[in-house]
Each structure stands twice: as C-alpha cells, then as structure tokens.
N, CA, C and O atoms as a GROMACS GRO file, in nm:
protein
  512
    1UNK      N    1  -1.553  -1.013   1.957
    1UNK     CA    2  -1.457  -0.971   1.929
    1UNK      C    3  -1.540  -0.821   2.006
    1UNK      O    4  -1.660  -0.803   2.027
    2UNK      N    5  -1.428  -0.735   2.032
    2UNK     CA    6  -1.473  -0.586   2.102
    2UNK      C    7  -1.503  -0.484   1.964
    2UNK      O    8  -1.450  -0.503   1.855
    3UNK      N    9  -1.584  -0.392   1.990
    3UNK     CA   10  -1.546  -0.268   1.886
    3UNK      C   11  -1.401  -0.179   1.958
    3UNK      O   12  -1.353  -0.181   2.071
    4UNK      N   13  -1.373  -0.121   1.859
    4UNK     CA   14  -1.248  -0.040   1.869
    4UNK      C   15  -1.295   0.084   1.801
    4UNK      O   16  -1.378   0.078   1.710
    5UNK      N   17  -1.220   0.242   1.862
    5UNK     CA   18  -1.243   0.345   1.772
    5UNK      C   19  -1.116   0.375   1.685
    5UNK      O   20  -1.006   0.380   1.741
    6UNK      N   21  -1.132   0.402   1.516
    6UNK     CA   22  -1.032   0.409   1.469
    6UNK      C   23  -0.940   0.491   1.488
    6UNK      O   24  -0.996   0.578   1.554
    7UNK      N   25  -0.821   0.526   1.474
    7UNK     CA   26  -0.710   0.612   1.532
    7UNK      C   27  -0.730   0.769   1.446
    7UNK      O   28  -0.723   0.886   1.484
    8UNK      N   29  -0.761   0.696   1.296
    8UNK     CA   30  -0.775   0.815   1.211
    8UNK      C   31  -0.868   0.884   1.191
    8UNK      O   32  -0.863   1.006   1.205
    9UNK      N   33  -1.018   0.794   1.138
    9UNK     CA   34  -1.124   0.865   1.165
    9UNK      C   35  -1.255   0.874   1.248
    9UNK      O   36  -1.369   0.919   1.235
   10UNK      N   37  -1.165   0.793   1.360
   10UNK     CA   38  -1.267   0.785   1.486
   10UNK      C   39  -1.395   0.701   1.438
   10UNK      O   40  -1.498   0.723   1.502
   11UNK      N   41  -1.401   0.631   1.358
   11UNK     CA   42  -1.500   0.534   1.338
   11UNK      C   43  -1.533   0.405   1.415
   11UNK      O   44  -1.458   0.308   1.409
   12UNK      N   45  -1.598   0.404   1.456
   12UNK     CA   46  -1.608   0.247   1.558
   12UNK      C   47  -1.648   0.126   1.450
   12UNK      O   48  -1.748   0.117   1.379
   13UNK      N   49  -1.547   0.044   1.463
   13UNK     CA   50  -1.535  -0.099   1.423
   13UNK      C   51  -1.487  -0.220   1.503
   13UNK      O   52  -1.427  -0.217   1.610
   14UNK      N   53  -1.528  -0.339   1.422
   14UNK     CA   54  -1.508  -0.426   1.499
   14UNK      C   55  -1.349  -0.459   1.450
   14UNK      O   56  -1.286  -0.444   1.344
   15UNK      N   57  -1.306  -0.536   1.641
   15UNK     CA   58  -1.193  -0.472   1.640
   15UNK      C   59  -1.103  -0.612   1.514
   15UNK      O   60  -0.982  -0.616   1.493
   16UNK      N   61  -1.200  -0.700   1.456
   16UNK     CA   62  -1.138  -0.790   1.369
   16UNK      C   63  -1.123  -0.733   1.226
   16UNK      O   64  -1.071  -0.801   1.137
   17UNK      N   65  -1.164  -0.618   1.207
   17UNK     CA   66  -1.136  -0.527   1.120
   17UNK      C   67  -1.022  -0.438   1.089
   17UNK      O   68  -0.997  -0.379   0.984
   18UNK      N   69  -0.957  -0.441   1.204
   18UNK     CA   70  -0.853  -0.296   1.232
   18UNK      C   71  -0.746  -0.337   1.186
   18UNK      O   72  -0.728  -0.459   1.200
   19UNK      N   73  -0.657  -0.275   1.132
   19UNK     CA   74  -0.513  -0.307   1.123
   19UNK      C   75  -0.399  -0.229   1.218
   19UNK      O   76  -0.442  -0.124   1.265
   20UNK      N   77  -0.287  -0.255   1.246
   20UNK     CA   78  -0.194  -0.151   1.356
   20UNK      C   79  -0.175  -0.067   1.235
   20UNK      O   80  -0.200  -0.101   1.119
   21UNK      N   81  -0.125   0.055   1.278
   21UNK     CA   82  -0.034   0.135   1.227
   21UNK      C   83   0.062   0.238   1.333
   21UNK      O   84   0.061   0.235   1.456
   22UNK      N   85   0.121   0.303   1.270
   22UNK     CA   86   0.205   0.394   1.366
   22UNK      C   87   0.068   0.459   1.439
   22UNK      O   88   0.055   0.458   1.562
   23UNK      N   89  -0.004   0.498   1.375
   23UNK     CA   90  -0.104   0.594   1.471
   23UNK      C   91  -0.191   0.534   1.590
   23UNK      O   92  -0.256   0.606   1.666
   24UNK      N   93  -0.183   0.366   1.600
   24UNK     CA   94  -0.265   0.300   1.667
   24UNK      C   95  -0.352   0.203   1.608
   24UNK      O   96  -0.277   0.120   1.558
   25UNK      N   97  -0.457   0.173   1.589
   25UNK     CA   98  -0.557   0.064   1.514
   25UNK      C   99  -0.615   0.188   1.449
   25UNK      O  100  -0.650   0.298   1.493
   26UNK      N  101  -0.613   0.119   1.302
   26UNK     CA  102  -0.702   0.215   1.223
   26UNK      C  103  -0.809   0.071   1.162
   26UNK      O  104  -0.800  -0.052   1.173
   27UNK      N  105  -0.890   0.149   1.107
   27UNK     CA  106  -1.010   0.108   1.019
   27UNK      C  107  -0.961   0.032   0.855
   27UNK      O  108  -0.843   0.057   0.830
   28UNK      N  109  -1.005  -0.024   0.783
   28UNK     CA  110  -1.005  -0.066   0.655
   28UNK      C  111  -0.973   0.028   0.576
   28UNK      O  112  -0.867   0.059   0.523
   29UNK      N  113  -1.128   0.091   0.571
   29UNK     CA  114  -1.078   0.215   0.475
   29UNK      C  115  -0.988   0.306   0.487
   29UNK      O  116  -0.938   0.350   0.383
   30UNK      N  117  -0.931   0.369   0.651
   30UNK     CA  118  -0.822   0.447   0.663
   30UNK      C  119  -0.692   0.345   0.579
   30UNK      O  120  -0.611   0.407   0.509
   31UNK      N  121  -0.678   0.206   0.589
   31UNK     CA  122  -0.566   0.122   0.585
   31UNK      C  123  -0.565   0.120   0.443
   31UNK      O  124  -0.450   0.127   0.401
   32UNK      N  125  -0.694   0.110   0.309
   32UNK     CA  126  -0.662   0.114   0.213
   32UNK      C  127  -0.645   0.233   0.145
   32UNK      O  128  -0.614   0.234   0.026
   33UNK      N  129  -0.666   0.360   0.226
   33UNK     CA  130  -0.604   0.462   0.161
   33UNK      C  131  -0.472   0.511   0.170
   33UNK      O  132  -0.428   0.604   0.102
   34UNK      N  133  -0.398   0.438   0.271
   34UNK     CA  134  -0.291   0.493   0.272
   34UNK      C  135  -0.225   0.393   0.165
   34UNK      O  136  -0.147   0.408   0.070
   35UNK      N  137  -0.294   0.279   0.225
   35UNK     CA  138  -0.186   0.210   0.059
   35UNK      C  139  -0.205   0.250  -0.092
   35UNK      O  140  -0.133   0.210  -0.184
   36UNK      N  141  -0.318   0.341  -0.103
   36UNK     CA  142  -0.342   0.404  -0.229
   36UNK      C  143  -0.227   0.521  -0.237
   36UNK      O  144  -0.139   0.519  -0.322
   37UNK      N  145  -0.240   0.612  -0.149
   37UNK     CA  146  -0.121   0.686  -0.174
   37UNK      C  147  -0.007   0.641  -0.169
   37UNK      O  148   0.065   0.703  -0.247
   38UNK      N  149   0.052   0.553  -0.108
   38UNK     CA  150   0.148   0.525  -0.134
   38UNK      C  151   0.170   0.493  -0.234
   38UNK      O  152   0.277   0.538  -0.275
   39UNK      N  153   0.111   0.425  -0.310
   39UNK     CA  154   0.095   0.342  -0.421
   39UNK      C  155   0.152   0.453  -0.540
   39UNK      O  156   0.238   0.447  -0.627
   40UNK      N  157   0.072   0.539  -0.502
   40UNK     CA  158   0.061   0.687  -0.603
   40UNK      C  159   0.188   0.760  -0.615
   40UNK      O  160   0.207   0.830  -0.715
   41UNK      N  161   0.286   0.751  -0.512
   41UNK     CA  162   0.395   0.822  -0.442
   41UNK      C  163   0.518   0.701  -0.523
   41UNK      O  164   0.597   0.731  -0.613
   42UNK      N  165   0.505   0.577  -0.465
   42UNK     CA  166   0.569   0.484  -0.558
   42UNK      C  167   0.558   0.488  -0.716
   42UNK      O  168   0.662   0.473  -0.781
   43UNK      N  169   0.428   0.508  -0.785
   43UNK     CA  170   0.428   0.525  -0.922
   43UNK      C  171   0.496   0.678  -0.971
   43UNK      O  172   0.588   0.673  -1.052
   44UNK      N  173   0.453   0.801  -0.925
   44UNK     CA  174   0.525   0.895  -0.940
   44UNK      C  175   0.677   0.906  -0.936
   44UNK      O  176   0.732   0.968  -1.027
   45UNK      N  177   0.747   0.854  -0.844
   45UNK     CA  178   0.887   0.833  -0.847
   45UNK      C  179   0.934   0.733  -0.938
   45UNK      O  180   1.048   0.753  -0.981
   46UNK      N  181   0.862   0.606  -0.988
   46UNK     CA  182   0.946   0.547  -1.097
   46UNK      C  183   0.907   0.619  -1.222
   46UNK      O  184   0.997   0.653  -1.299
   47UNK      N  185   0.792   0.644  -1.251
   47UNK     CA  186   0.732   0.731  -1.371
   47UNK      C  187   0.841   0.853  -1.376
   47UNK      O  188   0.859   0.879  -1.495
   48UNK      N  189   0.925   0.943  -1.289
   48UNK     CA  190   1.008   1.052  -1.305
   48UNK      C  191   1.118   1.009  -1.345
   48UNK      O  192   1.191   1.067  -1.425
   49UNK      N  193   1.150   0.845  -1.268
   49UNK     CA  194   1.290   0.796  -1.297
   49UNK      C  195   1.310   0.794  -1.439
   49UNK      O  196   1.400   0.836  -1.511
   50UNK      N  197   1.178   0.721  -1.463
   50UNK     CA  198   1.173   0.639  -1.613
   50UNK      C  199   1.207   0.744  -1.750
   50UNK      O  200   1.257   0.732  -1.861
   51UNK      N  201   1.137   0.872  -1.653
   51UNK     CA  202   1.206   1.003  -1.758
   51UNK      C  203   1.309   1.050  -1.748
   51UNK      O  204   1.350   1.118  -1.842
   52UNK      N  205   1.370   1.037  -1.660
   52UNK     CA  206   1.529   1.078  -1.670
   52UNK      C  207   1.617   1.008  -1.758
   52UNK      O  208   1.690   1.047  -1.849
   53UNK      N  209   1.586   0.873  -1.698
   53UNK     CA  210   1.676   0.746  -1.766
   53UNK      C  211   1.644   0.762  -1.899
   53UNK      O  212   1.736   0.790  -1.976
   54UNK      N  213   1.570   0.755  -1.926
   54UNK     CA  214   1.518   0.757  -2.104
   54UNK      C  215   1.588   0.864  -2.164
   54UNK      O  216   1.639   0.856  -2.276
   55UNK      N  217   1.592   0.988  -2.073
   55UNK     CA  218   1.671   1.090  -2.204
   55UNK      C  219   1.808   1.081  -2.173
   55UNK      O  220   1.887   1.124  -2.257
   56UNK      N  221   1.852   1.034  -2.071
   56UNK     CA  222   1.990   0.994  -2.069
   56UNK      C  223   2.022   0.901  -2.161
   56UNK      O  224   2.110   0.924  -2.244
   57UNK      N  225   1.957   0.787  -2.159
   57UNK     CA  226   2.023   0.674  -2.290
   57UNK      C  227   1.994   0.730  -2.401
   57UNK      O  228   2.070   0.690  -2.490
   58UNK      N  229   1.904   0.819  -2.444
   58UNK     CA  230   1.904   0.902  -2.544
   58UNK      C  231   2.011   0.943  -2.573
   58UNK      O  232   2.062   0.914  -2.681
   59UNK      N  233   2.061   1.011  -2.496
   59UNK     CA  234   2.198   1.107  -2.511
   59UNK      C  235   2.321   0.976  -2.544
   59UNK      O  236   2.430   1.028  -2.568
   60UNK      N  237   2.324   0.854  -2.548
   60UNK     CA  238   2.400   0.753  -2.510
   60UNK      C  239   2.360   0.655  -2.666
   60UNK      O  240   2.445   0.631  -2.752
   61UNK      N  241   2.234   0.616  -2.673
   61UNK     CA  242   2.219   0.526  -2.767
   61UNK      C  243   2.071   0.566  -2.813
   61UNK      O  244   1.973   0.576  -2.739
   62UNK      N  245   2.077   0.586  -2.950
   62UNK     CA  246   1.959   0.647  -3.014
   62UNK      C  247   1.913   0.639  -3.144
   62UNK      O  248   1.909   0.736  -3.219
   63UNK      N  249   1.864   0.478  -3.185
   63UNK     CA  250   1.870   0.442  -3.302
   63UNK      C  251   1.743   0.515  -3.336
   63UNK      O  252   1.647   0.524  -3.259
   64UNK      N  253   1.748   0.578  -3.483
   64UNK     CA  254   1.631   0.637  -3.491
   64UNK      C  255   1.559   0.738  -3.423
   64UNK      O  256   1.460   0.793  -3.470
   65UNK      N  257   1.614   0.765  -3.301
   65UNK     CA  258   1.559   0.900  -3.239
   65UNK      C  259   1.372   0.815  -3.148
   65UNK      O  260   1.262   0.862  -3.118
   66UNK      N  261   1.432   0.690  -3.141
   66UNK     CA  262   1.313   0.628  -3.069
   66UNK      C  263   1.293   0.639  -2.988
   66UNK      O  264   1.177   0.647  -2.949
   67UNK      N  265   1.442   0.649  -2.875
   67UNK     CA  266   1.455   0.610  -2.751
   67UNK      C  267   1.395   0.801  -2.666
   67UNK      O  268   1.330   0.836  -2.568
   68UNK      N  269   1.471   0.872  -2.787
   68UNK     CA  270   1.385   1.040  -2.769
   68UNK      C  271   1.256   1.074  -2.753
   68UNK      O  272   1.216   1.160  -2.675
   69UNK      N  273   1.167   0.987  -2.848
   69UNK     CA  274   1.036   0.970  -2.866
   69UNK      C  275   0.981   0.955  -2.730
   69UNK      O  276   0.916   1.041  -2.671
   70UNK      N  277   1.019   0.815  -2.678
   70UNK     CA  278   1.013   0.762  -2.573
   70UNK      C  279   1.015   0.843  -2.440
   70UNK      O  280   0.922   0.846  -2.360
   71UNK      N  281   1.148   0.916  -2.426
   71UNK     CA  282   1.182   1.017  -2.348
   71UNK      C  283   1.078   1.108  -2.338
   71UNK      O  284   1.046   1.136  -2.222
   72UNK      N  285   1.007   1.170  -2.439
   72UNK     CA  286   0.968   1.297  -2.461
   72UNK      C  287   0.821   1.219  -2.419
   72UNK      O  288   0.774   1.249  -2.309
   73UNK      N  289   0.779   1.163  -2.466
   73UNK     CA  290   0.640   1.086  -2.416
   73UNK      C  291   0.623   1.099  -2.239
   73UNK      O  292   0.548   1.162  -2.165
   74UNK      N  293   0.738   1.001  -2.218
   74UNK     CA  294   0.742   0.937  -2.075
   74UNK      C  295   0.734   1.078  -1.986
   74UNK      O  296   0.648   1.093  -1.899
   75UNK      N  297   0.816   1.161  -2.011
   75UNK     CA  298   0.829   1.315  -1.946
   75UNK      C  299   0.754   1.388  -1.944
   75UNK      O  300   0.746   1.455  -1.841
   76UNK      N  301   0.665   1.413  -2.048
   76UNK     CA  302   0.484   1.438  -2.048
   76UNK      C  303   0.411   1.387  -1.950
   76UNK      O  304   0.355   1.444  -1.856
   77UNK      N  305   0.416   1.270  -1.981
   77UNK     CA  306   0.361   1.132  -1.870
   77UNK      C  307   0.347   1.204  -1.732
   77UNK      O  308   0.246   1.223  -1.664
   78UNK      N  309   0.461   1.234  -1.712
   78UNK     CA  310   0.527   1.246  -1.582
   78UNK      C  311   0.483   1.342  -1.520
   78UNK      O  312   0.420   1.332  -1.415
   79UNK      N  313   0.518   1.472  -1.591
   79UNK     CA  314   0.476   1.586  -1.531
   79UNK      C  315   0.307   1.600  -1.552
   79UNK      O  316   0.258   1.695  -1.491
   80UNK      N  317   0.248   1.547  -1.603
   80UNK     CA  318   0.082   1.563  -1.592
   80UNK      C  319   0.042   1.416  -1.457
   80UNK      O  320  -0.065   1.382  -1.406
   81UNK      N  321   0.117   1.388  -1.449
   81UNK     CA  322   0.055   1.267  -1.334
   81UNK      C  323   0.055   1.304  -1.169
   81UNK      O  324   0.083   1.217  -1.087
   82UNK      N  325   0.035   1.385  -1.145
   82UNK     CA  326  -0.010   1.450  -1.038
   82UNK      C  327  -0.178   1.550  -1.052
   82UNK      O  328  -0.248   1.578  -0.955
   83UNK      N  329  -0.206   1.582  -1.178
   83UNK     CA  330  -0.286   1.644  -1.254
   83UNK      C  331  -0.395   1.535  -1.249
   83UNK      O  332  -0.505   1.547  -1.195
   84UNK      N  333  -0.352   1.435  -1.311
   84UNK     CA  334  -0.444   1.272  -1.352
   84UNK      C  335  -0.507   1.199  -1.240
   84UNK      O  336  -0.579   1.100  -1.257
   85UNK      N  337  -0.475   1.256  -1.112
   85UNK     CA  338  -0.536   1.193  -0.983
   85UNK      C  339  -0.636   1.302  -0.923
   85UNK      O  340  -0.659   1.422  -0.941
   86UNK      N  341  -0.690   1.185  -0.832
   86UNK     CA  342  -0.816   1.252  -0.722
   86UNK      C  343  -0.722   1.371  -0.647
   86UNK      O  344  -0.601   1.355  -0.632
   87UNK      N  345  -0.796   1.496  -0.600
   87UNK     CA  346  -0.769   1.560  -0.516
   87UNK      C  347  -0.712   1.491  -0.388
   87UNK      O  348  -0.597   1.532  -0.378
   88UNK      N  349  -0.741   1.403  -0.282
   88UNK     CA  350  -0.740   1.356  -0.185
   88UNK      C  351  -0.592   1.319  -0.191
   88UNK      O  352  -0.502   1.364  -0.120
   89UNK      N  353  -0.579   1.189  -0.333
   89UNK     CA  354  -0.478   1.130  -0.383
   89UNK      C  355  -0.371   1.225  -0.368
   89UNK      O  356  -0.287   1.220  -0.279
   90UNK      N  357  -0.377   1.321  -0.465
   90UNK     CA  358  -0.271   1.434  -0.477
   90UNK      C  359  -0.208   1.490  -0.363
   90UNK      O  360  -0.092   1.529  -0.379
   91UNK      N  361  -0.254   1.502  -0.260
   91UNK     CA  362  -0.210   1.512  -0.133
   91UNK      C  363  -0.077   1.478  -0.086
   91UNK      O  364   0.006   1.557  -0.041
   92UNK      N  365  -0.062   1.311  -0.105
   92UNK     CA  366   0.044   1.255  -0.052
   92UNK      C  367   0.148   1.302  -0.173
   92UNK      O  368   0.256   1.252  -0.139
   93UNK      N  369   0.159   1.342  -0.244
   93UNK     CA  370   0.250   1.365  -0.326
   93UNK      C  371   0.284   1.523  -0.318
   93UNK      O  372   0.361   1.572  -0.401
   94UNK      N  373   0.227   1.596  -0.223
   94UNK     CA  374   0.300   1.744  -0.170
   94UNK      C  375   0.453   1.745  -0.115
   94UNK      O  376   0.480   1.713   0.000
   95UNK      N  377   0.503   1.765  -0.165
   95UNK     CA  378   0.704   1.801  -0.118
   95UNK      C  379   0.759   1.711  -0.227
   95UNK      O  380   0.881   1.700  -0.228
   96UNK      N  381   0.693   1.647  -0.313
   96UNK     CA  382   0.767   1.581  -0.400
   96UNK      C  383   0.830   1.650  -0.499
   96UNK      O  384   0.794   1.615  -0.611
   97UNK      N  385   0.915   1.739  -0.496
   97UNK     CA  386   0.963   1.837  -0.627
   97UNK      C  387   1.085   1.800  -0.689
   97UNK      O  388   1.128   1.861  -0.787
   98UNK      N  389   1.167   1.665  -0.620
   98UNK     CA  390   1.284   1.592  -0.682
   98UNK      C  391   1.223   1.560  -0.802
   98UNK      O  392   1.294   1.583  -0.900
   99UNK      N  393   1.110   1.512  -0.826
   99UNK     CA  394   1.042   1.420  -0.900
   99UNK      C  395   0.952   1.522  -1.014
   99UNK      O  396   0.921   1.473  -1.123
  100UNK      N  397   0.917   1.646  -0.986
  100UNK     CA  398   0.924   1.703  -1.092
  100UNK      C  399   1.008   1.781  -1.187
  100UNK      O  400   0.984   1.831  -1.297
  101UNK      N  401   1.172   1.773  -1.070
  101UNK     CA  402   1.256   1.855  -1.148
  101UNK      C  403   1.326   1.755  -1.260
  101UNK      O  404   1.395   1.783  -1.358
  102UNK      N  405   1.276   1.609  -1.201
  102UNK     CA  406   1.365   1.511  -1.281
  102UNK      C  407   1.303   1.471  -1.382
  102UNK      O  408   1.363   1.389  -1.451
  103UNK      N  409   1.154   1.516  -1.430
  103UNK     CA  410   1.054   1.484  -1.523
  103UNK      C  411   1.067   1.600  -1.636
  103UNK      O  412   1.046   1.572  -1.754
  104UNK      N  413   1.109   1.749  -1.588
  104UNK     CA  414   1.154   1.833  -1.628
  104UNK      C  415   1.265   1.783  -1.693
  104UNK      O  416   1.263   1.747  -1.811
  105UNK      N  417   1.343   1.780  -1.636
  105UNK     CA  418   1.497   1.756  -1.668
  105UNK      C  419   1.495   1.630  -1.785
  105UNK      O  420   1.572   1.646  -1.879
  106UNK      N  421   1.427   1.526  -1.785
  106UNK     CA  422   1.420   1.477  -1.854
  106UNK      C  423   1.325   1.483  -2.047
  106UNK      O  424   1.325   1.432  -2.159
  107UNK      N  425   1.261   1.584  -1.963
  107UNK     CA  426   1.165   1.632  -2.155
  107UNK      C  427   1.240   1.726  -2.182
  107UNK      O  428   1.231   1.750  -2.302
  108UNK      N  429   1.346   1.829  -2.105
  108UNK     CA  430   1.441   1.927  -2.177
  108UNK      C  431   1.569   1.846  -2.227
  108UNK      O  432   1.613   1.872  -2.339
  109UNK      N  433   1.624   1.757  -2.158
  109UNK     CA  434   1.729   1.660  -2.249
  109UNK      C  435   1.641   1.596  -2.334
  109UNK      O  436   1.691   1.631  -2.441
  110UNK      N  437   1.549   1.530  -2.362
  110UNK     CA  438   1.538   1.441  -2.487
  110UNK      C  439   1.499   1.522  -2.582
  110UNK      O  440   1.502   1.486  -2.700
  111UNK      N  441   1.448   1.674  -2.538
  111UNK     CA  442   1.397   1.748  -2.677
  111UNK      C  443   1.499   1.787  -2.705
  111UNK      O  444   1.506   1.789  -2.828
  112UNK      N  445   1.611   1.830  -2.650
  112UNK     CA  446   1.737   1.864  -2.707
  112UNK      C  447   1.837   1.767  -2.804
  112UNK      O  448   1.911   1.802  -2.896
  113UNK      N  449   1.808   1.611  -2.740
  113UNK     CA  450   1.880   1.537  -2.843
  113UNK      C  451   1.755   1.500  -2.975
  113UNK      O  452   1.774   1.456  -3.088
  114UNK      N  453   1.648   1.533  -2.919
  114UNK     CA  454   1.554   1.539  -3.069
  114UNK      C  455   1.604   1.640  -3.158
  114UNK      O  456   1.640   1.623  -3.274
  115UNK      N  457   1.603   1.740  -3.098
  115UNK     CA  458   1.644   1.869  -3.159
  115UNK      C  459   1.775   1.849  -3.249
  115UNK      O  460   1.772   1.854  -3.372
  116UNK      N  461   1.876   1.830  -3.182
  116UNK     CA  462   2.016   1.760  -3.247
  116UNK      C  463   2.012   1.687  -3.363
  116UNK      O  464   2.063   1.713  -3.472
  117UNK      N  465   1.943   1.588  -3.327
  117UNK     CA  466   1.921   1.479  -3.452
  117UNK      C  467   1.882   1.519  -3.572
  117UNK      O  468   1.946   1.503  -3.676
  118UNK      N  469   1.732   1.595  -3.558
  118UNK     CA  470   1.672   1.624  -3.651
  118UNK      C  471   1.762   1.792  -3.717
  118UNK      O  472   1.736   1.815  -3.835
  119UNK      N  473   1.836   1.876  -3.662
  119UNK     CA  474   1.903   1.915  -3.715
  119UNK      C  475   2.051   1.878  -3.800
  119UNK      O  476   2.114   1.936  -3.889
  120UNK      N  477   2.065   1.788  -3.746
  120UNK     CA  478   2.200   1.678  -3.830
  120UNK      C  479   2.128   1.620  -3.918
  120UNK      O  480   2.189   1.661  -4.017
  121UNK      N  481   2.047   1.557  -3.960
  121UNK     CA  482   1.977   1.559  -4.102
  121UNK      C  483   1.968   1.616  -4.162
  121UNK      O  484   1.986   1.597  -4.283
  122UNK      N  485   1.933   1.718  -4.109
  122UNK     CA  486   1.881   1.881  -4.218
  122UNK      C  487   1.992   1.875  -4.273
  122UNK      O  488   2.008   1.865  -4.395
  123UNK      N  489   2.107   1.882  -4.163
  123UNK     CA  490   2.233   1.953  -4.232
  123UNK      C  491   2.295   1.842  -4.322
  123UNK      O  492   2.390   1.876  -4.393
  124UNK      N  493   2.253   1.711  -4.328
  124UNK     CA  494   2.296   1.647  -4.412
  124UNK      C  495   2.260   1.673  -4.560
  124UNK      O  496   2.328   1.677  -4.662
  125UNK      N  497   2.121   1.689  -4.535
  125UNK     CA  498   2.050   1.735  -4.646
  125UNK      C  499   2.099   1.824  -4.744
  125UNK      O  500   2.102   1.809  -4.867
  126UNK      N  501   2.146   1.939  -4.657
  126UNK     CA  502   2.178   2.082  -4.696
  126UNK      C  503   2.284   2.023  -4.792
  126UNK      O  504   2.296   2.062  -4.908
  127UNK      N  505   2.367   1.914  -4.731
  127UNK     CA  506   2.488   1.906  -4.824
  127UNK      C  507   2.525   1.862  -4.934
  127UNK      O  508   2.625   1.871  -5.006
  128UNK      N  509   2.369   1.781  -4.939
  128UNK     CA  510   2.399   1.729  -5.097
  128UNK      C  511   2.399   1.754  -5.179
  128UNK      O  512   2.432   1.675  -5.267
   0.00000   0.00000   0.00000
C-alpha cells in the first residue's frame, strides 16, 4: 500500500489507515476527532431538547412537582454542557444558539411552574 497525506493535518500515513471525507483522504486521528465533535453536537441538541420538553411536560402533567425538578436539573445540565467539554471540542458547538435558548427557556418555564406550585401549596395552608 502506498503512503498518502492526510487532507486535514498533512500527516503522512498508510493508505489502509485513511478514510474518505469531503476534504479527501483523512487519517484515523482526524476521523475520530470529527466523530467526537459530531457526538458532542448531537448530545447538546438532545440535552437542550430534553430540557425544554420536560419543562413543557411539567406545565401539563406534574405530579408532586417531580417533572419540574427533573426539568430544572436537565436545564441546568444543558446550560453547563459547553463549559464541561474540552476547548477543541467546544469549537464544534459554535453557532448553536438555538440550543442555548432552548435550555434557558426550559429553565425559566420549569422554575415558573415550580414556583406557581409552591405558591399554590402555601396558599392552601394559609386558608386553613
């Protein structure tokens, strides 16, 4: 097998250890970094969607405020997600503002629903 140059990092590798990408032939290391970046993006989208989904679910169905507590925790986790990953992987999350807005919106909705639930319970005790 012949040696080829990676289209991204310009490292010379054996042709049997390359993958084809839109840039051309890339080495295994570059391919793994792309896969990891795509996994971080997919994870962030999933977590942000879950945060907003749990918050909206807590507005409709919220026994003992459990769904609100889950929504608050998921939203905080989604907000902190970009800060918990490495700098080079964080670059793959640039421009993903919609997911950040979804996370913050989920937190605001969940806190509002939980606050209304607590105020409702306090109002019941005040009327006794």
